[in-house]
N, CA, C and O atoms as CSV, one atom per row, in Angstrom:
chain,resi,resn,atom,element,x,y,z
A,1,MET,N,N,-0.653,-4.185,17.856
A,1,MET,CA,C,-1.923,-4.862,18.000
A,1,MET,C,C,-2.672,-4.793,16.680
A,1,MET,O,O,-2.775,-3.718,16.088
A,2,LYS,N,N,-3.190,-5.902,16.214
A,2,LYS,CA,C,-3.929,-5.975,14.961
A,2,LYS,C,C,-5.341,-5.426,15.155
A,2,LYS,O,O,-6.002,-5.772,16.134
A,3,PRO,N,N,-5.820,-4.570,14.234
A,3,PRO,CA,C,-7.173,-4.041,14.392
A,3,PRO,C,C,-8.213,-5.154,14.256
A,3,PRO,O,O,-8.035,-6.100,13.489
A,4,GLN,N,N,-9.272,-5.023,14.997
A,4,GLN,CA,C,-10.351,-6.008,14.971
A,4,GLN,C,C,-11.216,-5.754,13.748
A,4,GLN,O,O,-11.929,-4.752,13.684
A,5,THR,N,N,-11.155,-6.659,12.776
A,5,THR,CA,C,-11.964,-6.505,11.582
A,5,THR,C,C,-12.950,-7.640,11.409
A,5,THR,O,O,-13.714,-7.652,10.445
A,6,ARG,N,N,-12.946,-8.573,12.304
A,6,ARG,CA,C,-13.856,-9.711,12.191
A,6,ARG,C,C,-15.244,-9.309,12.638
A,6,ARG,O,O,-15.419,-8.686,13.685
A,7,ASN,N,N,-16.213,-9.666,11.847
A,7,ASN,CA,C,-17.595,-9.463,12.222
A,7,ASN,C,C,-17.925,-10.485,13.297
A,7,ASN,O,O,-17.706,-11.676,13.078
A,8,PRO,N,N,-18.437,-10.079,14.434
A,8,PRO,CA,C,-18.714,-11.029,15.496
A,8,PRO,C,C,-19.743,-12.081,15.111
A,8,PRO,O,O,-19.878,-13.087,15.807
A,9,HIS,N,N,-20.468,-11.874,14.026
A,9,HIS,CA,C,-21.495,-12.814,13.595
A,9,HIS,C,C,-21.007,-13.739,12.487
A,9,HIS,O,O,-21.813,-14.475,11.920
A,10,ASP,N,N,-19.703,-13.728,12.154
A,10,ASP,CA,C,-19.176,-14.520,11.048
A,10,ASP,C,C,-19.566,-15.983,11.130
A,10,ASP,O,O,-20.060,-16.545,10.153
A,11,GLY,N,N,-19.357,-16.597,12.258
A,11,GLY,CA,C,-19.636,-18.015,12.384
A,11,GLY,C,C,-21.123,-18.333,12.309
A,11,GLY,O,O,-21.512,-19.423,11.889
A,12,GLU,N,N,-21.946,-17.380,12.717
A,12,GLU,CA,C,-23.380,-17.621,12.766
A,12,GLU,C,C,-24.048,-17.446,11.413
A,12,GLU,O,O,-25.001,-18.162,11.102
A,13,THR,N,N,-23.566,-16.502,10.595
A,13,THR,CA,C,-24.253,-16.187,9.351
A,13,THR,C,C,-23.562,-16.720,8.121
A,13,THR,O,O,-24.140,-16.710,7.034
A,14,GLY,N,N,-22.340,-17.185,8.269
A,14,GLY,CA,C,-21.610,-17.671,7.113
A,14,GLY,C,C,-20.973,-16.568,6.295
A,14,GLY,O,O,-20.444,-16.836,5.216
A,15,ILE,N,N,-21.008,-15.337,6.773
A,15,ILE,CA,C,-20.379,-14.219,6.075
A,15,ILE,C,C,-18.872,-14.361,6.229
A,15,ILE,O,O,-18.385,-14.574,7.339
A,16,PRO,N,N,-18.120,-14.248,5.125
A,16,PRO,CA,C,-16.683,-14.433,5.226
A,16,PRO,C,C,-16.024,-13.344,6.081
A,16,PRO,O,O,-16.513,-12.218,6.175
A,17,GLN,N,N,-14.920,-13.712,6.689
A,17,GLN,CA,C,-14.160,-12.750,7.481
A,17,GLN,C,C,-13.602,-11.688,6.543
A,17,GLN,O,O,-13.153,-11.998,5.439
A,18,ILE,N,N,-13.631,-10.451,6.980
A,18,ILE,CA,C,-13.138,-9.344,6.179
A,18,ILE,C,C,-11.796,-8.907,6.738
A,18,ILE,O,O,-11.676,-8.631,7.932
A,19,THR,N,N,-10.797,-8.843,5.886
A,19,THR,CA,C,-9.462,-8.459,6.318
A,19,THR,C,C,-9.301,-6.942,6.271
A,19,THR,O,O,-10.080,-6.246,5.619
A,20,SER,N,N,-8.301,-6.446,6.957
A,20,SER,CA,C,-7.986,-5.022,6.909
A,20,SER,C,C,-7.667,-4.596,5.485
A,20,SER,O,O,-8.034,-3.496,5.070
A,21,THR,N,N,-6.988,-5.454,4.733
A,21,THR,CA,C,-6.652,-5.143,3.349
A,21,THR,C,C,-7.921,-4.956,2.518
A,21,THR,O,O,-8.005,-4.029,1.713
A,22,ASP,N,N,-8.906,-5.832,2.710
A,22,ASP,CA,C,-10.182,-5.696,2.003
A,22,ASP,C,C,-10.864,-4.380,2.349
A,22,ASP,O,O,-11.409,-3.706,1.475
A,23,LEU,N,N,-10.829,-4.022,3.619
A,23,LEU,CA,C,-11.473,-2.783,4.042
A,23,LEU,C,C,-10.756,-1.557,3.489
A,23,LEU,O,O,-11.404,-0.611,3.040
A,24,PHE,N,N,-9.430,-1.566,3.518
A,24,PHE,CA,C,-8.702,-0.433,2.946
A,24,PHE,C,C,-8.974,-0.311,1.450
A,24,PHE,O,O,-9.117,0.799,0.938
A,25,ALA,N,N,-9.047,-1.432,0.749
A,25,ALA,CA,C,-9.362,-1.407,-0.683
A,25,ALA,C,C,-10.776,-0.871,-0.902
A,25,ALA,O,O,-11.013,-0.103,-1.835
A,26,ALA,N,N,-11.703,-1.269,-0.054
A,26,ALA,CA,C,-13.080,-0.789,-0.173
A,26,ALA,C,C,-13.161,0.715,0.043
A,26,ALA,O,O,-13.939,1.401,-0.621
A,27,PHE,N,N,-12.366,1.222,0.961
A,27,PHE,CA,C,-12.393,2.647,1.273
A,27,PHE,C,C,-11.493,3.487,0.360
A,27,PHE,O,O,-11.360,4.694,0.565
A,28,SER,N,N,-10.882,2.864,-0.633
A,28,SER,CA,C,-9.967,3.606,-1.514
A,28,SER,C,C,-10.690,4.478,-2.528
A,28,SER,O,O,-10.056,5.308,-3.179
A,29,ALA,N,N,-11.991,4.315,-2.680
A,29,ALA,CA,C,-12.774,5.134,-3.615
A,29,ALA,C,C,-13.804,5.949,-2.834
A,29,ALA,O,O,-14.465,5.435,-1.932
A,30,HIS,N,N,-13.928,7.218,-3.191
A,30,HIS,CA,C,-14.854,8.105,-2.475
A,30,HIS,C,C,-16.298,7.625,-2.538
A,30,HIS,O,O,-17.020,7.727,-1.546
A,31,ARG,N,N,-16.731,7.106,-3.677
A,31,ARG,CA,C,-18.119,6.641,-3.767
A,31,ARG,C,C,-18.357,5.416,-2.892
A,31,ARG,O,O,-19.454,5.240,-2.363
A,32,ARG,N,N,-17.359,4.584,-2.736
A,32,ARG,CA,C,-17.521,3.445,-1.832
A,32,ARG,C,C,-17.550,3.936,-0.383
A,32,ARG,O,O,-18.299,3.402,0.435
A,33,GLN,N,N,-16.749,4.939,-0.065
A,33,GLN,CA,C,-16.786,5.527,1.269
A,33,GLN,C,C,-18.172,6.079,1.561
A,33,GLN,O,O,-18.732,5.839,2.631
A,34,ARG,N,N,-18.721,6.816,0.610
A,34,ARG,CA,C,-20.056,7.395,0.797
A,34,ARG,C,C,-21.109,6.307,0.900
A,34,ARG,O,O,-22.045,6.412,1.692
A,35,THR,N,N,-20.954,5.258,0.094
A,35,THR,CA,C,-21.900,4.140,0.141
A,35,THR,C,C,-21.900,3.501,1.524
A,35,THR,O,O,-22.958,3.304,2.122
A,36,ILE,N,N,-20.730,3.183,2.023
A,36,ILE,CA,C,-20.627,2.544,3.335
A,36,ILE,C,C,-21.131,3.486,4.424
A,36,ILE,O,O,-21.867,3.069,5.318
A,37,GLY,N,N,-20.736,4.757,4.348
A,37,GLY,CA,C,-21.187,5.732,5.338
A,37,GLY,C,C,-22.702,5.861,5.375
A,37,GLY,O,O,-23.301,5.922,6.449
A,38,TYR,N,N,-23.316,5.903,4.206
A,38,TYR,CA,C,-24.770,6.025,4.124
A,38,TYR,C,C,-25.446,4.769,4.664
A,38,TYR,O,O,-26.425,4.852,5.406
A,39,LEU,N,N,-24.921,3.614,4.290
A,39,LEU,CA,C,-25.535,2.358,4.731
A,39,LEU,C,C,-25.402,2.134,6.234
A,39,LEU,O,O,-26.238,1.453,6.828
A,40,THR,N,N,-24.365,2.694,6.860
A,40,THR,CA,C,-24.243,2.538,8.317
A,40,THR,C,C,-25.356,3.276,9.050
A,40,THR,O,O,-25.633,2.989,10.214
A,41,GLN,N,N,-25.992,4.224,8.371
A,41,GLN,CA,C,-27.083,4.994,8.970
A,41,GLN,C,C,-28.450,4.350,8.764
A,41,GLN,O,O,-29.451,4.816,9.307
A,42,LYS,N,N,-28.487,3.282,7.979
A,42,LYS,CA,C,-29.763,2.650,7.616
A,42,LYS,C,C,-29.926,1.317,8.347
A,42,LYS,O,O,-28.994,0.513,8.375
A,43,PRO,N,N,-31.095,1.073,8.936
A,43,PRO,CA,C,-31.306,-0.173,9.668
A,43,PRO,C,C,-31.627,-1.376,8.777
A,43,PRO,O,O,-31.609,-2.516,9.241
A,44,ALA,N,N,-31.920,-1.122,7.505
A,44,ALA,CA,C,-32.305,-2.216,6.602
A,44,ALA,C,C,-31.843,-1.884,5.190
A,44,ALA,O,O,-31.252,-0.831,4.948
A,45,ALA,N,N,-32.118,-2.791,4.268
A,45,ALA,CA,C,-31.751,-2.591,2.864
A,45,ALA,C,C,-32.462,-1.365,2.295
A,45,ALA,O,O,-33.587,-1.038,2.675
A,46,ILE,N,N,-31.766,-0.699,1.369
A,46,ILE,CA,C,-32.335,0.493,0.723
A,46,ILE,C,C,-32.269,0.325,-0.788
A,46,ILE,O,O,-31.442,-0.436,-1.289
A,47,PRO,N,N,-33.131,1.028,-1.522
A,47,PRO,CA,C,-33.052,0.986,-2.982
A,47,PRO,C,C,-31.759,1.638,-3.471
A,47,PRO,O,O,-31.342,2.672,-2.951
A,48,VAL,N,N,-31.138,1.034,-4.462
A,48,VAL,CA,C,-29.887,1.566,-4.990
A,48,VAL,C,C,-30.095,2.966,-5.582
A,48,VAL,O,O,-29.163,3.771,-5.606
A,49,GLY,N,N,-31.296,3.256,-6.054
A,49,GLY,CA,C,-31.598,4.599,-6.559
A,49,GLY,C,C,-31.485,5.659,-5.481
A,49,GLY,O,O,-31.027,6.770,-5.747
A,50,ASP,N,N,-31.902,5.323,-4.258
A,50,ASP,CA,C,-31.765,6.262,-3.132
A,50,ASP,C,C,-30.290,6.533,-2.850
A,50,ASP,O,O,-29.903,7.665,-2.559
A,51,LEU,N,N,-29.477,5.492,-2.937
A,51,LEU,CA,C,-28.046,5.632,-2.723
A,51,LEU,C,C,-27.426,6.525,-3.790
A,51,LEU,O,O,-26.614,7.394,-3.475
A,52,ALA,N,N,-27.800,6.320,-5.044
A,52,ALA,CA,C,-27.270,7.140,-6.137
A,52,ALA,C,C,-27.680,8.603,-5.974
A,52,ALA,O,O,-26.882,9.503,-6.233
A,53,GLU,N,N,-28.907,8.838,-5.551
A,53,GLU,CA,C,-29.390,10.199,-5.325
A,53,GLU,C,C,-28.597,10.863,-4.195
A,53,GLU,O,O,-28.205,12.025,-4.302
A,54,TYR,N,N,-28.369,10.122,-3.124
A,54,TYR,CA,C,-27.591,10.636,-1.996
A,54,TYR,C,C,-26.180,11.027,-2.446
A,54,TYR,O,O,-25.691,12.102,-2.101
A,55,ILE,N,N,-25.535,10.159,-3.210
A,55,ILE,CA,C,-24.181,10.435,-3.671
A,55,ILE,C,C,-24.166,11.649,-4.591
A,55,ILE,O,O,-23.261,12.478,-4.496
A,56,ALA,N,N,-25.150,11.769,-5.480
A,56,ALA,CA,C,-25.234,12.934,-6.366
A,56,ALA,C,C,-25.348,14.226,-5.558
A,56,ALA,O,O,-24.715,15.229,-5.889
A,57,LEU,N,N,-26.143,14.197,-4.517
A,57,LEU,CA,C,-26.272,15.371,-3.642
A,57,LEU,C,C,-24.965,15.689,-2.933
A,57,LEU,O,O,-24.563,16.850,-2.856
A,58,LYS,N,N,-24.296,14.654,-2.410
A,58,LYS,CA,C,-23.029,14.858,-1.699
A,58,LYS,C,C,-21.937,15.377,-2.634
A,58,LYS,O,O,-21.061,16.131,-2.210
A,59,GLU,N,N,-21.990,14.973,-3.906
A,59,GLU,CA,C,-20.993,15.432,-4.868
A,59,GLU,C,C,-21.341,16.801,-5.441
A,59,GLU,O,O,-20.577,17.357,-6.230
A,60,GLY,N,N,-22.484,17.344,-5.051
A,60,GLY,CA,C,-22.853,18.692,-5.454
A,60,GLY,C,C,-23.414,18.810,-6.857
A,60,GLY,O,O,-23.490,19.913,-7.398
A,61,GLU,N,N,-23.809,17.698,-7.459
A,61,GLU,CA,C,-24.383,17.730,-8.797
A,61,GLU,C,C,-25.646,16.877,-8.846
A,61,GLU,O,O,-25.622,15.772,-9.388
A,62,PRO,N,N,-26.742,17.371,-8.292
A,62,PRO,CA,C,-27.952,16.553,-8.219
A,62,PRO,C,C,-28.808,16.564,-9.493
A,62,PRO,O,O,-30.035,16.613,-9.405
A,63,SER,N,N,-28.187,16.519,-10.659
A,63,SER,CA,C,-28.951,16.474,-11.909
A,63,SER,C,C,-29.316,15.032,-12.251
A,63,SER,O,O,-28.718,14.092,-11.727
A,64,TYR,N,N,-30.298,14.866,-13.130
A,64,TYR,CA,C,-30.717,13.524,-13.525
A,64,TYR,C,C,-29.593,12.814,-14.278
A,64,TYR,O,O,-29.389,11.614,-14.095
A,65,ASP,N,N,-28.868,13.541,-15.118
A,65,ASP,CA,C,-27.755,12.944,-15.863
A,65,ASP,C,C,-26.674,12.438,-14.906
A,65,ASP,O,O,-26.146,11.339,-15.078
A,66,ARG,N,N,-26.358,13.233,-13.920
A,66,ARG,CA,C,-25.349,12.834,-12.929
A,66,ARG,C,C,-25.830,11.622,-12.137
A,66,ARG,O,O,-25.058,10.699,-11.879
A,67,TYR,N,N,-27.098,11.626,-11.753
A,67,TYR,CA,C,-27.705,10.496,-11.048
A,67,TYR,C,C,-27.552,9.213,-11.872
A,67,TYR,O,O,-27.162,8.177,-11.334
A,68,GLU,N,N,-27.853,9.276,-13.158
A,68,GLU,CA,C,-27.750,8.101,-14.030
A,68,GLU,C,C,-26.303,7.600,-14.130
A,68,GLU,O,O,-26.064,6.392,-14.122
A,69,ARG,N,N,-25.346,8.520,-14.223
A,69,ARG,CA,C,-23.934,8.121,-14.296
A,69,ARG,C,C,-23.480,7.474,-12.993
A,69,ARG,O,O,-22.733,6.496,-13.011
A,70,ILE,N,N,-23.922,8.010,-11.878
A,70,ILE,CA,C,-23.573,7.432,-10.575
A,70,ILE,C,C,-24.203,6.054,-10.426
A,70,ILE,O,O,-23.557,5.122,-9.948
A,71,LEU,N,N,-25.457,5.924,-10.831
A,71,LEU,CA,C,-26.143,4.644,-10.757
A,71,LEU,C,C,-25.404,3.581,-11.573
A,71,LEU,O,O,-25.233,2.451,-11.116
A,72,THR,N,N,-24.974,3.942,-12.764
A,72,THR,CA,C,-24.211,3.023,-13.611
A,72,THR,C,C,-22.887,2.657,-12.954
A,72,THR,O,O,-22.485,1.493,-12.971
A,73,ASP,N,N,-22.212,3.636,-12.379
A,73,ASP,CA,C,-20.938,3.395,-11.702
A,73,ASP,C,C,-21.127,2.472,-10.498
A,73,ASP,O,O,-20.299,1.595,-10.251
A,74,LEU,N,N,-22.201,2.666,-9.758
A,74,LEU,CA,C,-22.485,1.792,-8.621
A,74,LEU,C,C,-22.711,0.359,-9.092
A,74,LEU,O,O,-22.143,-0.581,-8.536
A,75,TYR,N,N,-23.540,0.200,-10.116
A,75,TYR,CA,C,-23.866,-1.136,-10.633
A,75,TYR,C,C,-22.644,-1.887,-11.143
A,75,TYR,O,O,-22.471,-3.072,-10.857
A,76,HIS,N,N,-21.800,-1.194,-11.899
A,76,HIS,CA,C,-20.718,-1.876,-12.604
A,76,HIS,C,C,-19.370,-1.844,-11.892
A,76,HIS,O,O,-18.473,-2.609,-12.247
A,77,ASN,N,N,-19.211,-0.995,-10.915
A,77,ASN,CA,C,-17.913,-0.847,-10.273
A,77,ASN,C,C,-17.987,-1.038,-8.752
A,77,ASN,O,O,-17.446,-2.003,-8.212
A,78,HIS,N,N,-18.647,-0.129,-8.089
A,78,HIS,CA,C,-18.550,-0.073,-6.632
A,78,HIS,C,C,-19.327,-1.163,-5.894
A,78,HIS,O,O,-18.793,-1.767,-4.963
A,79,LEU,N,N,-20.557,-1.425,-6.281
A,79,LEU,CA,C,-21.318,-2.465,-5.577
A,79,LEU,C,C,-20.725,-3.857,-5.781
A,79,LEU,O,O,-20.694,-4.635,-4.827
A,80,PRO,N,N,-20.250,-4.211,-6.985
A,80,PRO,CA,C,-19.577,-5.512,-7.102
A,80,PRO,C,C,-18.331,-5.608,-6.218
A,80,PRO,O,O,-18.059,-6.655,-5.629
A,81,HIS,N,N,-17.577,-4.507,-6.130
A,81,HIS,CA,C,-16.383,-4.506,-5.288
A,81,HIS,C,C,-16.761,-4.731,-3.821
A,81,HIS,O,O,-16.156,-5.559,-3.140
A,82,LEU,N,N,-17.759,-3.997,-3.344
A,82,LEU,CA,C,-18.178,-4.117,-1.951
A,82,LEU,C,C,-18.834,-5.462,-1.665
A,82,LEU,O,O,-18.714,-5.993,-0.561
A,83,THR,N,N,-19.517,-6.005,-2.647
A,83,THR,CA,C,-20.133,-7.328,-2.499
A,83,THR,C,C,-19.059,-8.405,-2.431
A,83,THR,O,O,-19.111,-9.288,-1.575
A,84,ASP,N,N,-18.082,-8.332,-3.336
A,84,ASP,CA,C,-16.985,-9.302,-3.332
A,84,ASP,C,C,-16.190,-9.260,-2.030
A,84,ASP,O,O,-15.692,-10.287,-1.567
A,85,ALA,N,N,-16.074,-8.078,-1.445
A,85,ALA,CA,C,-15.346,-7.931,-0.181
A,85,ALA,C,C,-16.161,-8.426,1.005
A,85,ALA,O,O,-15.624,-8.577,2.102
A,86,GLY,N,N,-17.458,-8.681,0.800
A,86,GLY,CA,C,-18.306,-9.157,1.882
A,86,GLY,C,C,-18.826,-8.057,2.785
A,86,GLY,O,O,-19.201,-8.314,3.928
A,87,ILE,N,N,-18.851,-6.823,2.276
A,87,ILE,CA,C,-19.283,-5.687,3.081
A,87,ILE,C,C,-20.763,-5.385,2.886
A,87,ILE,O,O,-21.458,-5.023,3.835
A,88,VAL,N,N,-21.245,-5.534,1.656
A,88,VAL,CA,C,-22.655,-5.299,1.354
A,88,VAL,C,C,-23.220,-6.470,0.568
A,88,VAL,O,O,-22.489,-7.300,0.026
A,89,THR,N,N,-24.536,-6.509,0.524
A,89,THR,CA,C,-25.220,-7.383,-0.419
A,89,THR,C,C,-25.998,-6.489,-1.357
A,89,THR,O,O,-26.499,-5.436,-0.963
A,90,PHE,N,N,-26.093,-6.918,-2.604
A,90,PHE,CA,C,-26.872,-6.179,-3.588
A,90,PHE,C,C,-27.688,-7.178,-4.374
A,90,PHE,O,O,-27.143,-8.056,-5.043
A,91,ASP,N,N,-28.986,-7.040,-4.290
A,91,ASP,CA,C,-29.904,-7.906,-5.019
A,91,ASP,C,C,-30.325,-7.162,-6.281
A,91,ASP,O,O,-31.086,-6.196,-6.218
A,92,GLU,N,N,-29.828,-7.615,-7.420
A,92,GLU,CA,C,-30.125,-6.932,-8.679
A,92,GLU,C,C,-31.598,-7.022,-9.055
A,92,GLU,O,O,-32.118,-6.140,-9.738
A,93,GLU,N,N,-32.266,-8.068,-8.620
A,93,GLU,CA,C,-33.687,-8.229,-8.947
A,93,GLU,C,C,-34.541,-7.193,-8.225
A,93,GLU,O,O,-35.403,-6.560,-8.835
A,94,THR,N,N,-34.303,-7.022,-6.934
A,94,THR,CA,C,-35.070,-6.057,-6.142
A,94,THR,C,C,-34.413,-4.681,-6.115
A,94,THR,O,O,-35.027,-3.701,-5.694
A,95,GLU,N,N,-33.166,-4.613,-6.564
A,95,GLU,CA,C,-32.364,-3.378,-6.556
A,95,GLU,C,C,-32.178,-2.824,-5.149
A,95,GLU,O,O,-32.193,-1.610,-4.943
A,96,LEU,N,N,-32.001,-3.726,-4.180
A,96,LEU,CA,C,-31.783,-3.326,-2.796
A,96,LEU,C,C,-30.341,-3.604,-2.401
A,96,LEU,O,O,-29.780,-4.645,-2.742
A,97,VAL,N,N,-29.751,-2.661,-1.679
A,97,VAL,CA,C,-28.390,-2.801,-1.178
A,97,VAL,C,C,-28.427,-2.686,0.340
A,97,VAL,O,O,-29.175,-1.885,0.900
A,98,GLU,N,N,-27.593,-3.511,1.003
A,98,GLU,CA,C,-27.606,-3.536,2.460
A,98,GLU,C,C,-26.212,-3.808,3.001
A,98,GLU,O,O,-25.468,-4.618,2.447
A,99,LEU,N,N,-25.871,-3.141,4.064
A,99,LEU,CA,C,-24.632,-3.396,4.784
A,99,LEU,C,C,-24.777,-4.730,5.502
A,99,LEU,O,O,-25.762,-4.950,6.207
A,100,VAL,N,N,-23.797,-5.629,5.329
A,100,VAL,CA,C,-23.909,-6.948,5.961
A,100,VAL,C,C,-22.887,-7.168,7.067
A,100,VAL,O,O,-22.921,-8.198,7.741
A,101,VAL,N,N,-21.993,-6.231,7.260
A,101,VAL,CA,C,-21.051,-6.338,8.370
A,101,VAL,C,C,-21.560,-5.488,9.523
A,101,VAL,O,O,-22.356,-4.568,9.337
A,102,ASP,N,N,-21.099,-5.806,10.675
A,102,ASP,CA,C,-21.422,-5.006,11.848
A,102,ASP,C,C,-20.890,-3.591,11.627
A,102,ASP,O,O,-19.785,-3.413,11.117
A,103,ARG,N,N,-21.660,-2.609,12.004
A,103,ARG,CA,C,-21.214,-1.214,11.843
A,103,ARG,C,C,-19.881,-0.964,12.549
A,103,ARG,O,O,-19.068,-0.154,12.101
A,104,SER,N,N,-19.673,-1.669,13.651
A,104,SER,CA,C,-18.436,-1.478,14.418
A,104,SER,C,C,-17.200,-1.915,13.634
A,104,SER,O,O,-16.089,-1.492,13.953
A,105,VAL,N,N,-17.375,-2.751,12.618
A,105,VAL,CA,C,-16.253,-3.194,11.791
A,105,VAL,C,C,-15.792,-2.071,10.860
A,105,VAL,O,O,-14.591,-1.873,10.672
A,106,VAL,N,N,-16.739,-1.339,10.281
A,106,VAL,CA,C,-16.386,-0.309,9.289
A,106,VAL,C,C,-16.233,1.083,9.878
A,106,VAL,O,O,-15.620,1.948,9.253
A,107,THR,N,N,-16.773,1.317,11.060
A,107,THR,CA,C,-16.733,2.659,11.647
A,107,THR,C,C,-15.312,3.210,11.815
A,107,THR,O,O,-15.091,4.375,11.483
A,108,PRO,N,N,-14.342,2.443,12.311
A,108,PRO,CA,C,-12.991,3.008,12.429
A,108,PRO,C,C,-12.401,3.425,11.072
A,108,PRO,O,O,-11.678,4.419,10.994
A,109,TYR,N,N,-12.699,2.692,10.035
A,109,TYR,CA,C,-12.202,3.031,8.698
A,109,TYR,C,C,-12.943,4.247,8.150
A,109,TYR,O,O,-12.354,5.080,7.460
A,110,LEU,N,N,-14.216,4.346,8.453
A,110,LEU,CA,C,-15.008,5.486,8.018
A,110,LEU,C,C,-14.507,6.760,8.679
A,110,LEU,O,O,-14.492,7.823,8.058
A,111,ARG,N,N,-14.103,6.655,9.923
A,111,ARG,CA,C,-13.581,7.827,10.639
A,111,ARG,C,C,-12.290,8.355,10.011
A,111,ARG,O,O,-11.984,9.542,10.120
A,112,LEU,N,N,-11.542,7.479,9.361
A,112,LEU,CA,C,-10.305,7.898,8.707
A,112,LEU,C,C,-10.549,8.690,7.424
A,112,LEU,O,O,-9.634,9.328,6.903
A,113,THR,N,N,-11.761,8.651,6.923
A,113,THR,CA,C,-12.101,9.355,5.692
A,113,THR,C,C,-12.725,10.691,6.019
A,113,THR,O,O,-13.028,10.991,7.174
A,114,ASP,N,N,-12.913,11.487,4.984
A,114,ASP,CA,C,-13.605,12.756,5.184
A,114,ASP,C,C,-15.112,12.582,5.140
A,114,ASP,O,O,-15.850,13.567,5.147
A,115,ASN,N,N,-15.582,11.325,5.095
A,115,ASN,CA,C,-17.005,11.017,5.027
A,115,ASN,C,C,-17.527,10.481,6.352
A,115,ASN,O,O,-18.539,9.781,6.378
A,116,ALA,N,N,-16.857,10.795,7.444
A,116,ALA,CA,C,-17.243,10.253,8.745
A,116,ALA,C,C,-18.685,10.587,9.086
A,116,ALA,O,O,-19.368,9.796,9.737
A,117,GLY,N,N,-19.144,11.731,8.661
A,117,GLY,CA,C,-20.539,12.088,8.883
A,117,GLY,C,C,-21.434,11.626,7.760
A,117,GLY,O,O,-22.639,11.876,7.757
A,118,ALA,N,N,-20.813,10.932,6.786
A,118,ALA,CA,C,-21.498,10.453,5.576
A,118,ALA,C,C,-22.300,11.563,5.047
A,118,ALA,O,O,-22.973,11.408,4.028
């Protein structure tokens, strides 16, 4: 049986269908796992700085230098990947990031990681 990865709102919102391959690729990096896990807990868009701070805390290095490196990594690597996959939106002008798929789509993949509790 093929896992259900289609967002039930695909036809209504115009969000592209997300394949299992896209989801596995998204979950292949720990920071993307943490990003998705954190966003599943949020009801609306959050500032990318809050996300970087959360990741710095989870990685055990909550220094300003570490925060800046994580923020740069999110901007140039992880958020573009997640945006291209259709999992999040990131508005560079407002610096807000938001999960755009139904939580039920990513939850089974999140459970497979060590970040299930985000």
